[in-house]
C-alpha positions as CSV (number, residue, x, y, z in Angstrom):
1,X,43.9,11.2,-48.0
2,X,40.7,11.1,-49.1
3,X,39.7,9.8,-45.5
4,X,41.1,12.7,-43.9
5,X,39.1,15.0,-45.6
6,X,35.8,13.2,-44.9
7,X,37.1,13.0,-41.5
8,X,37.6,17.0,-41.4
9,X,34.0,17.6,-42.9
10,X,32.2,15.3,-40.1
11,X,34.4,17.1,-37.7
12,X,33.0,20.3,-38.6
13,X,29.4,19.0,-39.2
14,X,28.8,17.9,-35.8
15,X,31.0,20.8,-34.7
16,X,28.7,23.3,-36.2
17,X,25.4,20.9,-35.1
18,X,27.2,21.2,-31.3
19,X,27.1,25.4,-31.8
20,X,23.6,25.2,-32.6
21,X,22.6,23.3,-30.0
22,X,24.2,25.4,-27.9
23,X,22.5,28.6,-29.3
24,X,19.3,27.0,-28.8
25,X,19.8,25.9,-25.3
26,X,20.8,29.5,-24.7
27,X,17.7,30.8,-25.9
28,X,15.7,28.6,-24.3
29,X,17.5,29.5,-20.5
30,X,16.6,33.3,-21.9
31,X,13.3,32.7,-22.4
32,X,12.7,30.8,-19.5
33,X,14.2,33.4,-17.4
34,X,11.7,36.3,-18.9
35,X,8.6,34.1,-18.0
36,X,10.3,33.8,-14.2
37,X,10.8,37.3,-13.8
38,X,7.0,38.5,-15.5
39,X,5.9,35.4,-12.7
40,X,7.9,37.0,-10.1
41,X,6.5,40.8,-11.1
42,X,2.8,39.6,-11.2
43,X,3.5,38.2,-7.7
44,X,4.4,41.2,-6.3
45,X,1.8,42.9,-7.6
46,X,-0.6,40.3,-6.2
47,X,0.4,39.6,-2.8
48,X,0.8,41.9,0.2
49,X,4.2,41.8,1.9
50,X,3.1,39.6,4.9
51,X,1.7,36.6,2.0
52,X,5.0,37.2,-0.3
53,X,6.8,36.2,3.0
54,X,4.3,33.1,3.9
55,X,5.2,32.0,0.0
56,X,8.7,32.6,0.4
57,X,8.7,30.3,3.2
58,X,6.5,27.5,1.6
59,X,9.1,27.6,-1.3
60,X,12.1,26.9,1.0
61,X,9.8,24.0,2.8
62,X,8.0,22.7,-0.4
63,X,9.5,24.0,-3.7
64,X,6.5,22.4,-5.6
65,X,3.6,23.5,-3.6
66,X,5.7,27.1,-3.9
67,X,5.2,26.6,-8.0
68,X,1.6,25.6,-7.7
69,X,0.5,28.4,-5.5
70,X,2.2,30.9,-7.8
71,X,1.1,29.2,-10.8
72,X,-2.5,29.3,-9.8
73,X,-2.2,33.0,-8.6
74,X,-0.7,34.1,-12.0
75,X,-3.6,32.3,-13.7
76,X,-6.3,34.3,-11.4
77,X,-4.5,37.5,-12.0
78,X,-3.7,37.0,-15.6
79,X,-8.3,36.5,-16.0
80,X,-9.3,39.6,-14.3
81,X,-10.5,37.1,-11.1
82,X,-8.3,39.3,-8.6
83,X,-10.0,42.5,-7.5
84,X,-7.4,43.6,-4.9
85,X,-4.0,42.3,-3.2
86,X,-3.9,38.9,-1.4
87,X,-3.7,39.4,2.2
88,X,-2.0,36.7,4.6
89,X,-5.5,35.5,5.9
90,X,-6.5,35.5,2.5
91,X,-3.2,33.7,1.0
92,X,-3.8,31.2,4.1
93,X,-7.3,30.5,3.4
94,X,-6.3,29.4,-0.3
95,X,-3.3,27.3,0.9
96,X,-6.0,25.3,3.2
97,X,-7.9,24.8,0.2
98,X,-4.9,23.5,-1.9
99,X,-3.2,21.4,0.2
100,X,-4.9,18.0,1.0
101,X,-6.4,17.1,4.0
102,X,-4.2,15.2,6.7
103,X,-5.9,12.4,8.2
104,X,-5.0,11.1,11.3
105,X,-4.2,8.3,12.0
106,X,-4.1,6.6,15.9
107,X,-2.7,3.6,17.4
108,X,-4.7,1.4,19.9
109,X,-2.7,-1.2,22.0
110,X,-4.7,-4.0,22.5
């Protein structure tokens, strides 16, 4: 019955390994949530309500772009390059600088 004991030991090790992995996953999720909350607080401090509303609208339409904007705004705030809150007009300017220029394509029939 040594095989049963070996099998039980293997199961026990596998179970312990799974518990450790789950504990690591939970810690990673908590860390990510803390970072996200800190980012939201910074955004709240540097954007006016109108600009935050515009960012929310962008987030619904283009989540990747909203994430990029948030990261850039947080970086600006952390480096001290922002003197005051960003208004909606200033946010529009930043948005225009970040988004690539669209080329108009026209088709002419011959």
